[in-house]
TORLUMKOL-41552 format. One record per residue (C-alpha): x, y, z. Coordinates in Angstrom, 1 decimal, decimal comma, m for minus. Example, Ala and Ser with C-alpha at 12.3 -4.5 7.8 and 13.67 -1.06 7.14 Angstrom:
// TORLUMKOL-41552
<site <12,3; m4,5; 7,8>>
<site <13,7; m1,1; 7,1>>
***
This chain:
// TORLUMKOL-41552
<site <m0,1; 0,2; 0,0>>
<site <1,5; 3,3; m0,5>>
<site <2,2; 5,6; 2,4>>
<site <0,0; 8,4; 0,3>>
<site <m2,8; 6,3; 0,5>>
<site <m2,8; 6,0; 4,6>>
<site <m2,6; 10,1; 4,8>>
<site <m5,9; 11,2; 3,1>>
<site <m7,1; 14,1; 4,9>>
<site <m10,3; 13,7; 6,5>>
<site <m12,3; 16,0; 4,5>>
<site <m11,4; 13,8; 1,6>>
<site <m12,8; 10,7; 3,2>>
<site <m16,0; 9,4; 2,1>>
<site <m16,1; 7,2; 5,4>>
<site <m14,8; 8,1; 9,0>>
<site <m14,1; 6,0; 12,0>>
<site <m15,8; 6,9; 15,2>>
<site <m12,6; 8,1; 16,3>>
<site <m11,9; 10,0; 13,2>>
<site <m15,4; 11,5; 13,4>>
<site <m14,9; 12,7; 16,9>>
<site <m11,8; 14,4; 15,8>>
<site <m13,6; 16,2; 12,8>>
<site <m16,6; 17,3; 15,1>>
<site <m15,7; 17,8; 18,4>>
<site <m18,3; 15,3; 19,6>>
<site <m17,5; 12,5; 21,6>>
<site <m17,0; 8,8; 20,4>>
<site <m19,8; 7,7; 23,1>>
<site <m22,3; 10,3; 21,6>>
<site <m21,5; 9,5; 18,2>>
<site <m21,9; 5,8; 18,8>>
<site <m25,2; 6,7; 20,5>>
<site <m26,2; 8,8; 17,5>>
<site <m25,6; 6,1; 15,2>>
<site <m27,9; 3,8; 16,8>>
<site <m30,9; 6,2; 16,2>>
<site <m33,6; 4,9; 13,4>>
<site <m32,8; 8,7; 11,9>>
<site <m29,2; 8,2; 11,8>>
<site <m28,7; 7,9; 8,0>>
<site <m24,7; 8,5; 8,5>>
<site <m24,1; 4,9; 10,0>>
<site <m22,5; 2,3; 8,0>>
<site <m21,7; m1,2; 9,5>>
<site <m18,8; m3,0; 7,5>>
<site <m19,3; m6,4; 9,7>>
<site <m19,1; m5,1; 13,6>>
<site <m17,0; m2,0; 12,9>>
<site <m18,8; 1,4; 12,4>>
<site <m18,5; 3,7; 9,8>>
<site <m19,4; 7,4; 9,6>>
<site <m20,5; 8,6; 6,2>>
<site <m19,0; 12,3; 6,4>>
<site <m21,2; 14,1; 4,3>>
<site <m24,3; 12,8; 5,7>>
<site <m22,9; 13,2; 9,1>>
<site <m22,4; 16,9; 8,1>>
<site <m26,1; 17,2; 7,1>>
<site <m27,3; 15,4; 10,1>>
<site <m25,4; 17,5; 12,3>>
<site <m26,7; 20,8; 10,5>>
<site <m30,2; 19,9; 11,1>>
<site <m29,8; 19,0; 14,7>>
<site <m30,6; 21,8; 17,5>>
<site <m29,5; 19,5; 20,5>>
<site <m27,7; 16,0; 20,4>>
***
């Protein structure tokens, strides 16, 4: 694997890990996991057991919410 592949900036990624989403948004990892369990969480994607966050949909979700 090319070393440049590993260092893709967060704003270029389609999906984020919970850790990346927390760093990106300033929202805690526990809260992101809690939000992902909501019925209206169209930003959650599971790859096996791993939770991934669809970055653009996460942005849209956060923009629409007043309280999390």
